[in-house]
C-alpha positions in Angstrom: 100.5 82.5 122.8 100.2 79.9 120.0 97.7 82.1 118.2 100.0 85.1 118.4 102.9 82.9 117.1 100.8 81.8 114.2 99.7 85.3 113.4 103.4 86.4 113.4 104.4 83.6 111.1 101.5 84.3 108.8 102.3 88.1 108.6 105.9 87.3 108.0 105.0 85.0 105.1 102.7 87.6 103.6 105.3 90.3 104.0 107.9 88.1 102.2 105.5 87.4 99.4 104.7 91.0 99.0 108.3 92.0 98.9 109.0 89.3 96.3 106.2 90.6 94.1 107.5 94.2 94.4 111.0 93.5 93.3 114.2 93.5 95.3 116.4 90.7 96.5 115.2 87.1 96.4 116.8 83.7 96.8 114.5 82.4 94.0 116.2 82.9 90.6 114.3 84.8 88.0 113.5 83.5 84.5 116.0 84.3 81.8 115.3 86.0 78.5 117.1 86.6 75.2 118.6 89.9 76.4 120.4 88.1 79.2 122.5 86.0 76.8 123.6 88.8 74.6 127.2 90.0 74.9 128.2 93.7 74.5 131.6 95.3 74.2 133.1 98.5 75.6 135.5 100.4 73.4 138.6 101.9 75.0 136.8 104.7 76.8 140.1 106.0 78.1 141.6 106.7 74.7 142.7 110.3 74.2 140.8 110.5 70.9 137.6 109.9 72.7 137.8 113.3 74.2 137.9 115.0 70.8 135.8 113.1 68.3 133.3 111.5 70.6 132.1 107.9 70.4 129.3 106.6 68.3 128.7 109.9 66.5 128.2 111.9 69.6 128.8 115.6 69.8 132.5 116.5 70.4 133.8 116.0 73.9 136.3 118.8 73.4 135.7 122.3 74.8 133.7 123.9 72.0 134.3 127.3 70.4 133.2 130.2 72.5 133.7 128.4 75.9 136.5 129.6 78.1 135.8 127.0 80.8 138.6 124.6 81.6 137.4 121.2 82.6 138.5 117.8 84.0 137.3 115.1 81.7 137.3 111.5 82.7 136.4 108.3 80.9 136.3 104.7 82.0 134.2 101.6 82.6 131.9 100.9 85.6 130.1 97.6 86.0 130.5 96.9 82.3 129.3 100.3 81.1 131.5 103.0 79.7 131.2 106.5 81.0 132.2 110.1 80.5 132.4 112.7 83.2 133.2 116.4 82.9 133.7 118.9 85.7 134.8 122.5 85.6 138.3 122.8 87.0 137.2 125.9 89.0 133.8 127.3 89.8 131.9 124.0 89.9 128.4 124.9 91.3 128.1 121.6 93.2 125.4 120.3 90.9 125.6 117.1 88.8 123.6 116.4 85.7 123.2 112.8 84.5 122.5 112.4 80.8 120.7 109.4 79.4 121.2 108.7 75.7 118.6 107.3 73.4 118.2 103.9 71.6 121.3 103.0 69.7 120.0 99.7 68.1 120.9 96.1 68.4 124.7 96.3 67.8 127.1 94.7 70.3 129.3 97.9 70.6 128.4 100.2 73.5 128.6 104.0 73.0 128.5 107.1 75.2 126.8 110.3 74.0 127.4 113.7 75.3 124.4 115.9 76.3 123.6 118.2 73.5 123.6 121.1 76.0 127.1 120.2 77.1 128.5 123.6 76.6 125.6 125.3 78.3 126.2 123.0 81.3 129.9 123.6 81.7 129.5 127.4 81.0 127.1 127.5 83.9 129.2 125.6 86.3 127.6 122.2 86.2 129.3 118.8 86.2 127.8 116.2 83.9 128.1 112.4 83.5 126.8 109.9 80.9 126.8 106.2 80.8 126.9 103.9 77.7 124.8 101.4 79.7 126.0 97.9 80.0 123.5 96.7 77.3 122.1 97.9 74.0 118.6 97.1 72.6 115.7 98.7 74.3 117.0 98.0 77.8 115.6 100.7 80.0 116.3 98.6 83.1 120.0 98.6 82.3 119.9 102.3 81.4 118.4 103.3 84.8 120.7 101.0 86.8 123.9 102.1 85.1 123.0 105.8 85.1 122.2 105.6 88.8 125.4 103.7 89.6 127.5 106.3 87.8 125.8 109.1 89.8 126.4 107.2 93.0 130.1 106.7 92.2 130.8 110.3 91.0 133.0 111.4 93.9 134.7 108.0 94.1 135.7 108.2 90.4 136.8 111.8 90.8 139.1 110.7 93.7 140.5 107.8 91.6 141.3 110.4 88.9 143.1 112.6 91.3 140.5 115.2 92.3 138.7 115.4 95.7 135.1 116.6 95.3 132.3 116.9 97.8 129.1 115.0 97.2 126.8 116.9 94.7 124.3 119.2 96.5 121.8 118.4 93.7 121.7 115.7 91.1 119.4 116.1 88.1 118.7 113.8 85.2 117.8 114.4 81.6 117.7 112.4 78.4 116.3 111.9 74.9 113.9 109.3 73.5 114.7 106.0 75.2 116.8 108.2 77.5 113.6 110.2 78.2 112.0 106.9 79.3 115.1 106.2 81.5 114.8 109.8 82.9 111.1 109.5 83.7 111.4 106.0 85.1 114.4 106.9 87.3 112.4 109.3 89.3 109.5 107.0 90.0 108.7 105.6 93.5 108.5 102.1 92.1 111.9 102.4 90.6 113.4 103.7 93.9 111.8 100.8 95.8 112.9 98.1 93.4 116.2 99.3 91.9 119.6 97.8 92.9 121.3 101.3 92.6 119.0 103.7 94.5 119.2 107.4 94.1 116.7 110.3 94.6 117.1 112.9 91.9 116.2 116.5 92.5 114.7 117.3 89.1 114.3 115.8 85.7 113.9 116.9 82.0 112.7 114.0 79.8 112.9 115.1 76.1 111.0 113.4 73.3 110.6 110.7 75.9 108.8 107.4 75.9 106.8 108.5 79.0 104.0 106.0 78.2 106.5 103.1 78.5 105.0 100.0 76.9 102.1 102.0 75.4 104.6 103.1 72.7 104.7 99.5 71.3 100.9 99.4 71.5 100.8 102.4 69.3 103.1 100.8 66.7 100.8 97.8 66.7 97.6 99.8 66.4 99.2 101.8 63.5 100.2 98.6 61.7 96.8 96.9 62.1 94.9 100.0 60.9 97.2 100.2 57.8 96.6 96.5 57.1 92.8 96.9 57.3 92.7 100.1 55.2 94.9 98.3 52.6 92.4 95.4 52.4 94.6 93.0 54.4 92.7 93.1 57.7 92.7 89.4 58.3 96.4 88.8 57.7 98.3 87.6 60.8 99.7 90.4 62.9 103.2 88.9 63.1 103.5 88.2 59.3 103.4 91.8 58.2 106.7 91.5 56.2 104.8 89.3 53.8 102.3 92.0 52.9 104.3 95.2 53.6 104.8 96.0 49.9 101.1 95.5 49.1 100.0 97.6 52.0 102.3 100.5 51.1 101.1 100.3 47.4 97.5 100.5 48.5 98.1 103.5 50.8 100.7 105.6 49.0 101.6 106.5 45.5 104.9 107.7 47.1 105.6 106.6 50.6 104.6 108.7 52.7 104.3 112.0 50.8 101.6 111.0 48.3 98.8 109.1 50.1 96.0 107.4 48.2 92.4 107.9 49.3 92.9 105.0 51.7 96.2 106.5 52.8 94.5 109.8 53.7 92.2 107.8 55.9 95.3 106.2 57.5 96.6 109.7 58.1 93.5 110.6 60.1 93.7 107.4 62.1 97.4 108.0 63.0 96.7 111.7 63.8 94.2 110.6 66.5 96.5 107.8 67.7 99.4 110.3 68.1 97.7 113.2 69.9 94.8 114.5 67.9 94.5 117.5 65.6 97.5 119.8 66.0 100.0 121.9 64.0 102.9 120.0 62.3 101.1 116.6 62.2 100.8 116.8 58.4 104.5 117.5 58.0 105.4 114.7 60.5 103.2 112.2 58.7 104.9 113.1 55.4 108.4 112.5 56.9 109.2 109.4 54.9 112.6 108.9 56.5 111.1 108.7 60.0 108.1 106.8 58.9 110.3 104.1 57.4 111.7 103.7 60.9 108.2 103.4 62.4 107.1 100.9 59.7 110.2 99.0 60.5 108.8 98.1 63.9 105.7 96.5 62.3 105.3 92.7 62.5 107.3 92.3 65.8 106.3 89.6 68.3 105.6 92.0 71.1 108.6 91.1 73.3 110.5 94.3 72.3 113.3 92.3 70.6 113.8 89.9 73.5 113.6 92.4 76.4 110.5 90.5 77.4 109.7 86.8 77.1 106.0 87.4 76.3 104.2 90.0 74.3 103.1 93.1 76.2 101.2 94.5 73.2 97.6 95.4 73.7 95.4 97.3 71.3 92.0 96.7 72.8 91.6 100.2 74.1 92.1 101.9 70.8 89.2 103.5 69.0 90.2 104.3 65.4 88.8 107.5 64.0 88.7 109.1 60.6 87.9 112.7 61.8 88.1 114.9 64.9 84.6 114.0 66.1 84.7 111.4 68.9 81.3 110.1 67.9 81.7 107.2 65.5 80.3 107.3 62.0 79.0 104.1 60.3 82.3 104.0 58.3 84.4 104.3 61.5 82.3 101.6 63.2 82.9 99.3 60.3 86.6 100.1 60.3 86.9 99.4 64.1 85.2 96.1 63.6 87.6 95.1 60.8 90.8 95.9 62.6 92.4 93.0 64.5 92.7 93.2 68.2 95.9 92.2 69.9 96.0 91.3 73.7 98.9 91.3 76.0 100.1 88.0 77.6 99.4 88.0 81.3 102.3 89.4 83.4 104.5 90.0 80.3 106.1 93.0 82.1 105.4 92.1 85.7 107.3 93.2 88.8 110.5 91.2 89.2 112.0 89.7 92.3 115.6 90.6 91.4 115.2 94.4 90.7 113.4 96.6 88.2 110.8 95.4 85.8 112.3 94.5 82.5 110.6 97.6 81.0 110.4 100.0 84.0 107.1 101.8 84.4 106.3 105.5 84.3 103.5 105.6 86.8 103.4 109.3 87.6 104.6 108.7 91.1 107.1 111.5 91.6 107.3 114.7 93.7 110.2 116.6 92.1 110.1 119.3 89.4 109.8 117.7 85.9 109.9 119.7 82.7 109.3 117.9 79.4 109.7 119.0 75.7 108.2 117.1 72.8 107.9 117.8 69.1 104.4 117.9 67.6 105.3 116.0 64.4 107.0 113.1 65.9 105.6 109.8 64.5 108.3 107.6 66.2 107.7 108.6 69.9 104.5 110.5 69.3 103.1 113.5 71.2 100.5 111.3 72.8 103.2 110.1 75.1 102.9 113.5 76.8 99.2 113.1 77.1 99.6 109.7 78.7 102.2 111.1 81.1 99.9 113.9 82.1 97.0 111.5 82.8 99.2 109.3 84.9 100.7 112.1 87.0 97.3 113.6 87.5 95.8 110.3 88.6 98.5 109.9 91.2 97.9 113.4 92.5 101.3 114.6 91.2 100.2 116.7 88.2 101.5 119.9 89.9 105.0 118.6 89.6 104.8 118.3 85.8 105.3 121.0 83.2 105.2 120.1 79.5 106.2 122.1 76.5 105.2 121.5 72.8 107.8 122.3 70.1 106.7 123.0 66.5 109.0 120.6 64.6 108.3 117.6 62.3 110.8 114.9 63.5 111.9 113.0 66.5 113.9 114.8 69.1 114.2 117.7 66.6 115.1 120.4 69.2 117.3 123.4 69.0 119.9 123.9 71.7 117.9 126.9 73.0 114.8 124.9 73.5 116.7 122.2 75.5 118.7 124.7 77.6 115.5 126.7 78.4 113.7 123.6 79.6 116.6 122.6 81.7 117.0 126.0 83.2 113.3 126.2 83.9 113.5 123.0 85.8 116.5 124.0 87.9 115.0 127.5 88.7 111.8 125.8 89.8 113.7 123.3 92.0 115.9 126.1 93.5 113.3 128.8 94.0 110.0 127.0 94.1 108.6 129.2 91.3 106.9 126.9 88.8 107.6 127.7 85.1 105.1 128.0 82.4 104.1 125.1 80.2 101.6 124.0 77.6 98.2 122.3 78.1 98.7 119.0 76.3 95.3 117.5 76.7 92.5 119.9 75.8 91.7 119.2 72.1 90.7 122.7 71.2 93.9 124.1 72.7 96.2 121.5 71.0 94.4 122.1 67.7 95.0 125.8 67.6 97.1 126.8 64.6 99.5 128.6 66.9 99.9 125.8 69.4 103.5 125.2 70.4 104.6 128.8 69.6 105.4 129.7 73.2 108.4 127.5 73.6 109.6 127.0 70.0 113.0 128.6 69.3 113.7 128.4 65.6 116.9 130.5 65.6 119.9 128.2 65.3 123.0 128.7 67.3 126.6 127.5 66.7 125.8 124.1 68.3 122.6 123.4 66.3 122.7 120.9 63.5 121.9 122.3 60.0 119.3 119.6 59.7 117.3 120.9 62.6 117.4 124.5 61.4 116.6 123.6 57.8 113.5 121.4 58.7 112.1 124.3 60.7 112.6 126.6 57.7 111.1 124.1 55.3 107.8 123.7 57.2 107.3 127.4 58.2 105.4 128.4 55.0 102.7 125.8 55.7 102.2 126.8 59.3 100.2 129.6 60.8 102.8 132.2 61.9 103.5 132.5 65.6 102.3 135.8 67.3 
């Protein structure tokens, strides 16, 4: 009897320790970080003007030209996060789409963005909702929790606004960039098990998403360290990049980044292999000086993702820097790899928490719902290699059959036409509703990705009334340099 009692106590203790390590409630307070002390403000999300002009540069919230659908439109604040909800007045199909916006910077003012395919959604009977999140910076944890909370409160908010709705028959999630990270993380088993606000989504469309989670910041570091080495500054401290930034650029570019020097051309090869390998549109993406300025602006950080973490998560030890498409290292490549600094992550920098989600939620590939992604081939900010990481993780977990990925022939970040986004969303929903899996691209076979016509299948260059002129013009500008699509 005493032995059984001891075993019971021991098992209970082990169970408690396991639960604490895997997130969830705990009486032990968690450590604090810089992000926890920051204060953010919500605008008046109920102001009438918000319906028309949008907030934070978002697409208009008004019913756009060509749509005859009358909608109920509600704004407000939930748990410190602003929100927008739009539901067709009649003909709602019972399905709710949650939209997760991308990174909006380090400003205190919270913003809500409309889904770019907003008109497509309301024209096809969907309701949609979007949160500002309660925090800015790269706070994916807040993004997941606040988006989930809004989805869970959808019918309650509707009732408070004067309309009785049944619970959605399906809830989908989609988002761009950091919102793509939020989307991919929200459907993970680990997220469901450790989140405060728990919801099972029925399908997801991460777009230009950070589906490699913290590996994005490893990429920024690897890029920086390779640039330093090729510019003759290999030994300079990783975190002091600002002191040598001008000298590094001068050594690598006559004009940043459109006119590389001989060493700059070598950097281009290194970055090509870091971002997904030989592929169409890489050259145009590397020459995108505006976006490259954003990427280079991440160099020299301390690895805590601007205070989201307390310790550095950056690790570059796995990178092999290459100057050509042959995996075998030449003598020059061997020397370059030896010269480039290695950076190691601090132990448990992004560990499981006892009070909820990790500070940077993981994308482990643990999902069993239809997921369709789209990603531009020339993106240097959230590179195409994120898709390759996502594929490897999903396959490793035995869930590769639930993932369809599509490559888009465009040179910038999240540089999609409305048609490309709507087709991806419709493909996901059709798959979820009928069980018929849609077509996608092979993102991992080097010879396939390197084909001059890679990405043609799902690229839609024809602009519609809701497409930005910038997106359409960039497609037109790069077309002469690309192999024509069949």
